[in-house]
C-alpha positions as CSV (number, residue, x, y, z in Angstrom):
1,M,21.5,70.0,-17.9
2,S,19.0,72.4,-16.5
3,A,19.7,75.1,-13.9
4,E,17.1,73.4,-11.7
5,T,19.0,70.2,-11.7
6,L,22.2,72.0,-10.6
7,A,20.4,74.0,-7.8
8,T,22.1,73.4,-4.5
9,F,21.2,74.3,-0.9
10,P,23.3,74.3,2.3
11,M,22.1,70.7,3.1
12,G,21.5,69.3,-0.3
13,G,18.6,70.1,-2.5
14,I,18.7,68.9,-6.1
15,H,15.3,68.3,-7.7
16,P,15.0,65.0,-9.6
17,R,11.7,64.4,-11.2
18,E,9.3,63.1,-8.5
19,S,7.4,60.6,-10.7
20,K,5.0,59.8,-7.8
21,E,1.8,60.4,-9.8
22,L,1.6,56.7,-10.8
23,T,0.8,55.5,-7.3
24,E,0.5,58.4,-4.8
25,K,-3.3,58.4,-5.0
26,L,-3.7,54.6,-5.0
27,P,-4.9,53.2,-1.7
28,S,-2.8,50.2,-0.5
29,E,-4.2,46.8,-1.5
30,V,-3.6,43.4,0.2
31,M,-2.0,40.8,-2.0
32,P,-3.3,37.2,-1.7
33,T,-1.0,35.0,0.4
34,P,2.0,33.8,-1.6
35,S,2.7,30.1,-2.3
36,R,5.9,30.4,-0.1
37,I,8.0,32.9,1.7
38,R,11.8,33.1,2.0
39,L,13.0,35.0,5.1
40,F,16.5,36.2,4.9
41,L,18.1,35.5,8.3
42,K,19.8,38.9,8.1
43,Q,17.6,41.8,7.1
44,H,18.6,44.2,9.9
45,V,21.7,45.9,11.4
46,G,23.4,43.3,13.7
47,G,24.1,39.6,13.5
48,P,21.9,37.1,11.5
49,A,19.0,35.5,13.2
50,K,19.2,31.8,14.1
51,P,16.4,29.5,13.1
52,L,14.2,28.1,15.9
53,V,12.4,25.7,13.5
54,K,13.5,22.8,11.4
55,K,12.4,21.1,8.2
56,K,8.9,19.7,8.2
57,D,7.9,21.8,11.3
58,K,4.4,23.4,11.2
59,V,4.1,27.1,11.8
60,S,1.3,29.6,12.1
61,E,1.1,33.2,11.0
62,G,2.9,35.4,13.5
63,D,5.0,32.6,15.0
64,L,8.6,33.3,16.0
65,V,10.8,31.3,13.7
66,A,14.3,32.8,14.2
67,S,15.9,34.7,17.1
68,V,18.9,36.9,17.9
69,E,21.2,36.9,20.9
70,R,22.5,40.5,20.8
71,L,21.9,43.4,18.4
72,G,19.4,42.3,15.7
73,A,15.8,41.5,15.2
74,P,13.9,38.2,15.4
75,L,11.9,36.9,12.4
76,H,8.3,35.8,12.4
77,S,6.4,33.8,9.8
78,G,3.9,35.8,7.8
79,V,2.1,32.6,6.7
80,T,0.7,29.4,8.1
81,G,2.5,26.4,6.6
82,T,5.4,24.0,6.6
83,V,9.1,24.8,7.0
84,K,11.2,23.6,4.1
85,G,14.5,24.4,5.7
86,V,17.2,27.0,5.2
87,Q,18.2,27.6,1.6
88,N,20.1,30.2,-0.4
89,A,18.1,33.0,-2.0
90,L,19.3,35.9,-4.1
91,H,19.7,39.1,-2.2
92,P,19.8,42.4,-4.2
93,L,22.9,43.6,-2.4
94,V,25.0,40.7,-1.2
95,G,24.2,38.0,-3.7
96,N,23.3,34.6,-2.3
97,A,22.2,34.7,1.4
98,S,20.7,32.2,3.8
99,A,16.9,32.3,4.0
100,L,14.3,30.3,5.9
101,V,11.8,28.8,3.5
102,I,8.2,28.2,4.5
103,A,5.5,26.7,2.1
104,T,2.1,28.2,2.6
105,D,-1.0,26.2,3.6
106,P,-3.6,27.6,1.1
107,E,-6.5,26.6,3.4
108,A,-5.3,28.6,6.5
109,S,-7.3,31.6,7.7
110,P,-5.5,34.9,8.3
111,R,-4.7,35.8,11.9
112,S,-6.5,38.8,13.5
113,Y,-5.4,41.1,16.3
114,E,-7.3,43.2,18.8
115,P,-5.8,46.4,20.4
116,V,-5.1,46.7,24.1
117,D,-4.4,49.7,26.3
118,W,-0.7,50.1,26.0
119,T,-0.5,53.1,28.3
120,N,-0.4,50.6,31.3
121,F,2.9,49.1,30.1
122,S,6.1,50.2,31.7
123,R,9.0,51.6,29.7
124,E,10.8,48.3,30.0
125,E,7.8,46.3,28.8
126,L,7.3,48.6,25.8
127,I,10.9,48.2,24.7
128,A,10.7,44.4,25.2
129,K,7.5,44.2,23.0
130,I,9.2,46.2,20.3
131,K,12.2,44.0,20.3
132,D,10.2,40.8,20.5
133,A,8.1,41.9,17.4
134,G,11.2,42.3,15.3
135,V,10.6,46.0,14.4
136,V,13.4,47.6,12.5
137,G,13.8,51.0,10.7
138,L,11.6,50.8,7.7
139,G,13.1,53.8,6.0
140,G,15.9,51.5,4.6
141,A,18.5,51.3,7.4
142,G,17.0,48.4,9.2
143,F,18.3,49.3,12.7
144,P,16.4,47.5,15.4
145,V,14.0,50.0,16.9
146,G,14.0,48.6,20.5
147,F,17.7,49.1,20.7
148,K,17.5,52.6,19.2
149,L,14.9,53.8,21.7
150,D,16.7,52.3,24.7
151,V,18.8,55.4,25.2
152,K,21.6,55.1,27.8
153,P,21.1,57.0,31.1
154,G,22.7,60.4,31.0
155,V,22.0,61.0,27.3
156,K,19.7,64.0,27.1
157,I,17.0,63.7,24.4
158,D,14.5,66.5,23.9
159,T,13.1,65.9,20.4
160,L,11.6,62.9,18.6
161,I,11.4,63.5,14.8
162,L,9.3,61.3,12.6
163,N,10.6,61.2,9.0
164,G,7.7,61.5,6.6
165,A,9.6,63.3,3.8
166,E,9.8,60.3,1.5
167,C,11.8,62.4,-1.0
168,E,13.0,59.5,-3.1
169,P,11.3,59.7,-6.5
170,Y,8.6,57.1,-7.4
171,L,8.2,55.7,-3.9
172,T,4.8,56.3,-2.1
173,S,4.5,53.6,0.6
174,D,5.2,56.0,3.4
175,N,2.7,58.5,2.0
176,R,0.0,55.9,1.9
177,V,0.7,54.8,5.5
178,M,0.4,58.5,6.6
179,V,-2.9,58.9,4.7
180,E,-4.4,55.5,5.7
181,Y,-3.0,55.0,9.3
182,P,-2.5,58.5,10.8
183,K,-4.0,57.5,14.2
184,D,-1.6,54.5,14.5
185,I,1.3,56.8,13.7
186,V,0.2,59.3,16.4
187,E,-0.2,56.5,19.0
188,G,3.2,55.0,17.9
189,A,4.7,58.4,18.5
190,K,3.3,58.5,22.0
191,V,4.8,55.1,22.7
192,M,8.2,56.3,21.7
193,L,7.8,59.5,23.7
194,K,7.0,57.5,26.8
195,I,10.0,55.3,26.3
196,L,12.3,58.3,25.8
197,G,10.7,60.2,28.7
198,I,10.1,63.4,26.7
199,D,7.0,65.2,25.4
200,Y,7.9,66.7,22.0
201,C,7.6,65.1,18.6
202,A,7.8,66.8,15.2
203,I,6.6,65.0,12.1
204,G,8.5,66.3,9.0
205,I,6.5,65.9,5.8
206,E,7.4,67.6,2.5
207,N,4.6,69.8,1.4
208,N,4.0,67.9,-1.8
209,K,2.0,65.4,0.4
210,P,-1.1,67.5,1.4
211,E,-3.2,64.5,2.1
212,A,-0.7,63.1,4.5
213,I,-0.3,66.5,6.2
214,E,-4.1,66.9,6.5
215,A,-4.6,63.3,7.8
216,L,-2.0,63.6,10.5
217,N,-3.1,67.1,11.6
218,K,-6.6,65.7,11.9
219,A,-5.5,62.7,13.9
220,I,-3.6,64.9,16.3
221,A,-6.5,67.3,16.7
222,E,-8.9,64.5,17.4
223,D,-6.7,62.7,19.9
224,T,-8.5,62.8,23.2
225,S,-5.7,61.2,25.2
226,K,-2.7,63.4,24.5
227,N,-1.3,62.7,28.0
228,G,0.7,65.9,27.9
229,Y,2.5,65.0,24.7
230,N,3.1,67.8,22.1
231,I,3.0,66.2,18.6
232,V,3.1,68.6,15.7
233,V,3.3,68.3,11.9
234,K,6.2,70.3,10.2
235,P,5.5,70.8,6.5
236,L,8.8,71.1,4.7
237,K,9.9,72.6,1.4
238,V,10.5,69.9,-1.3
239,K,14.1,69.2,-1.9
240,Y,16.3,66.2,-2.3
241,P,17.8,64.4,-0.3
242,Q,15.7,65.8,2.6
243,G,14.6,62.3,3.6
244,S,18.1,61.5,4.9
245,A,18.7,61.7,8.6
246,D,21.0,64.7,8.7
247,Q,19.0,66.7,6.2
248,I,15.6,66.3,7.9
249,M,17.0,66.9,11.4
250,Q,18.5,70.2,10.1
251,S,15.3,71.1,8.3
252,V,13.1,70.5,11.4
253,T,15.4,71.7,14.2
254,G,18.2,73.7,12.6
255,R,20.7,71.4,14.4
256,D,23.7,69.7,12.6
257,R,25.0,66.3,13.7
258,P,28.8,66.3,14.0
259,S,30.5,63.6,11.9
260,G,31.0,60.3,13.5
261,V,28.4,60.6,16.3
262,R,24.8,59.6,16.7
263,S,21.8,62.0,16.6
264,S,21.3,61.5,20.3
265,V,24.4,63.7,20.9
266,I,22.4,66.7,19.6
267,G,19.3,65.6,21.6
268,I,17.3,64.0,18.7
269,I,16.0,60.5,18.1
270,L,14.8,60.0,14.5
271,Q,12.3,57.4,13.3
272,N,10.5,56.8,10.0
273,V,6.7,57.2,10.0
274,Y,6.2,53.6,8.8
275,T,8.5,52.4,11.6
276,T,6.3,54.3,14.1
277,K,3.2,52.6,12.8
278,A,4.9,49.2,13.1
279,T,5.8,50.2,16.7
280,Y,2.2,50.8,17.5
281,D,1.3,47.4,16.0
282,A,3.9,45.7,18.2
283,V,2.8,47.2,21.5
284,A,-0.9,47.8,21.1
285,L,-1.8,44.8,18.9
286,G,1.0,42.4,19.8
287,K,1.6,42.0,16.0
288,P,5.1,41.2,14.8
289,L,6.6,42.9,11.8
290,Y,6.0,40.3,9.0
291,E,4.3,42.3,6.3
292,R,4.5,45.8,4.8
293,I,3.3,48.1,2.1
294,V,5.6,48.2,-0.9
295,T,5.4,50.5,-4.0
296,F,5.5,48.6,-7.3
297,T,5.7,51.3,-10.0
298,G,7.2,52.5,-13.2
299,K,6.0,52.4,-16.8
300,G,7.5,48.9,-17.1
301,I,4.8,47.2,-15.0
302,K,1.3,46.8,-16.2
303,R,-0.5,47.9,-13.0
304,P,1.5,50.2,-10.7
305,A,0.2,49.8,-7.1
306,N,1.0,50.1,-3.4
307,V,0.7,46.5,-2.1
308,M,0.7,45.0,1.4
309,V,2.9,41.9,1.0
310,K,4.3,39.3,3.4
311,V,8.0,39.7,4.1
312,G,9.7,37.0,2.1
313,T,7.3,37.1,-0.9
314,S,9.1,36.9,-4.2
315,I,9.0,39.9,-6.4
316,S,7.9,37.7,-9.3
317,E,4.7,36.6,-7.5
318,V,3.8,40.3,-6.9
319,V,4.4,41.0,-10.6
320,D,2.1,38.2,-11.6
321,Y,-0.5,39.5,-9.3
322,L,-0.2,43.0,-10.9
323,G,-0.5,41.6,-14.4
324,G,3.1,41.3,-15.5
325,T,5.5,43.7,-17.1
326,T,5.4,45.7,-20.3
327,P,7.4,45.0,-23.5
328,D,9.5,48.2,-23.0
329,L,10.8,47.3,-19.6
330,A,14.5,48.2,-19.5
331,K,15.6,47.9,-15.8
332,V,14.3,46.7,-12.5
333,I,15.5,48.4,-9.3
334,A,15.0,47.3,-5.7
335,G,14.5,50.6,-3.9
336,G,14.2,54.1,-5.3
337,P,16.0,55.4,-8.5
338,M,18.5,57.4,-6.5
339,M,19.5,55.0,-3.8
340,G,18.3,51.6,-5.0
341,F,20.1,48.8,-6.9
342,A,19.4,47.2,-10.2
343,V,18.5,43.5,-10.1
344,S,18.9,40.9,-12.8
345,T,16.0,38.6,-11.8
346,L,12.6,38.8,-10.2
347,D,13.2,35.8,-8.1
348,I,14.2,37.9,-5.1
349,P,12.3,38.0,-1.8
350,I,10.8,41.2,-0.3
351,T,12.5,42.1,3.0
352,K,11.4,44.3,6.0
353,T,13.3,47.2,4.5
354,T,12.0,47.0,0.9
355,S,10.0,50.1,0.4
356,G,9.6,49.8,-3.4
357,V,10.5,48.0,-6.6
358,L,10.8,50.0,-9.8
359,F,10.1,48.7,-13.3
360,L,11.6,51.4,-15.5
361,A,10.8,51.6,-19.2
362,E,13.3,52.7,-21.9
363,D,12.2,56.4,-21.7
364,E,12.6,56.5,-17.9
365,I,16.2,55.5,-17.6
366,D,19.5,55.9,-19.4
367,T,20.9,52.5,-20.2
368,Q,24.0,53.8,-22.0
369,P,27.4,52.8,-20.6
370,H,29.1,55.4,-18.4
371,L,32.0,57.5,-19.6
372,P,35.3,58.6,-18.0
373,C,35.2,61.4,-15.4
374,V,35.4,64.8,-17.0
375,S,36.5,66.5,-13.8
376,C,33.6,69.0,-14.0
377,G,33.1,69.0,-10.2
378,F,29.3,68.8,-10.3
379,C,29.3,65.8,-7.9
380,V,31.4,67.8,-5.4
381,D,29.1,70.8,-5.6
382,V,26.0,68.9,-5.0
383,C,27.2,66.5,-2.3
384,P,25.3,67.5,0.9
385,M,28.2,66.2,3.0
386,G,30.9,68.0,1.1
387,L,32.6,64.8,-0.2
388,E,34.5,64.2,-3.4
389,P,32.8,61.3,-5.2
390,N,34.9,61.8,-8.3
391,E,38.1,61.0,-6.3
392,V,36.4,57.9,-4.8
393,S,35.4,56.7,-8.3
394,R,39.0,57.1,-9.6
395,Y,40.3,55.1,-6.6
396,I,37.8,52.3,-7.3
397,E,38.6,52.0,-11.0
398,A,42.3,52.1,-10.2
399,G,42.0,48.8,-8.5
400,R,41.0,49.7,-4.9
401,G,43.2,48.5,-2.0
402,A,43.9,51.9,-0.5
403,D,42.6,53.2,2.8
404,T,39.3,54.8,1.9
405,E,39.0,56.6,5.2
406,E,40.8,59.6,3.7
407,F,37.9,60.2,1.4
408,G,35.3,60.5,4.2
409,V,33.1,57.8,2.8
410,D,31.8,56.9,6.2
411,D,29.8,60.2,6.0
412,C,28.2,59.3,2.7
413,F,24.6,58.1,3.0
414,L,24.3,57.1,-0.6
415,C,21.7,59.6,-1.6
416,G,22.7,59.4,-5.3
417,S,22.8,63.2,-5.8
418,C,26.3,62.9,-7.3
419,A,25.3,60.3,-9.8
420,Y,22.2,62.2,-10.8
421,V,24.1,65.4,-11.8
422,C,27.1,63.6,-13.4
423,P,27.2,64.3,-17.1
424,A,29.2,61.2,-17.7
425,K,26.5,59.1,-15.9
426,R,29.1,57.4,-13.7
427,P,27.7,54.9,-11.1
428,L,29.0,56.9,-8.2
429,V,26.6,55.3,-5.7
430,Q,28.0,51.9,-6.5
431,F,31.6,53.2,-6.3
432,M,30.8,54.7,-2.9
433,T,29.3,51.4,-1.7
434,L,32.5,49.5,-2.8
435,A,34.6,52.1,-0.9
436,K,32.5,51.7,2.2
437,N,32.9,47.9,2.0
438,D,36.7,48.3,1.7
439,L,36.7,50.6,4.7
440,R,34.7,48.1,6.8
441,K,37.2,45.3,5.9
442,A,40.1,47.5,6.7
443,K,38.7,48.4,10.1
444,K,38.0,44.7,10.9
445,K,41.6,43.9,10.2
């Protein structure tokens, strides 16, 4: 294990191999409309959406097909076609989950959108448009953006941070959005600033993304309607897991969020750069969130690419579009290599929060079984939150059942640093996830 691997910083900072060279220079491409889509009724924080359509109903691209009553995000069809009903589909995290199935009409024309002057909308109208469009955090958390921006009276916010770090290895979808849609991101930032009633926004980007930094700086400089807003790009030193909420807030502002409270307590609202572009789409174009750019990469796929796909498209259809997999494919991971989860089939739908799918060859991943904990303490040393993943893993393997709150697992954001440095290659992220589930169940009881 190299000294670089074990390097630590006050707020994290290991250096896994980036492996972004396969796709970081590849412009996003639009995949042909799939034969069907399967929309999970729950792909956001909050309760599941309830279908508004039934079997044999005809729907058009952009139509509202499922709604929520409280916290959550509605669903919209990304295709024109016929509803086949609600069926079970395999979800990479929860197993079988309910999904609304829509068969595509191959003769239908794509829908187009024209921008409007969003500056005339009130704060309430902007929030409503974001909620109605089903926009959620695209960095992975899936929290409904309209609710996050609707800060309660009396909460003092002074800074909006846009997270463009994308420090997870292999993934480059955020980078491509920053390079290809910088003006939309700047406009989306202004929408958020208007809602929050503040004027300062900092866009944090790791300095291994020079194209993105240049594109956003240019968009800011050329913006002729700043309306008093101060939007700046903050280049950041490359380190992992800087893309997590606490780490990027500390890197950009120097502020630390106390355990158990939201970032608004320290005057910050944090959004992902892709989420910000989707916010612009919602208010200026009236376009719901039903498609997104996803990175398909690794040596195990014949043609790595950044692909614009409809939410609900099966991974298998995208793989076919990209030419299939290679003979030395060893593992498929939904998400990044640090925080993602391995999947056993390609018959899994893309969700709003799917940023990438990795096809790792034998020389990219260790497929050997994990060994017992050797009590080296590396996982404790590298944990940015100061937790003890080794103790959690022992608890899980001992049969679970205890109160996991004593381990502080609520503060773990599953960055995978502990698993990366573990010489025994223990699946510490999975152990932490199980502990989090146990804690949630205990709190519900």
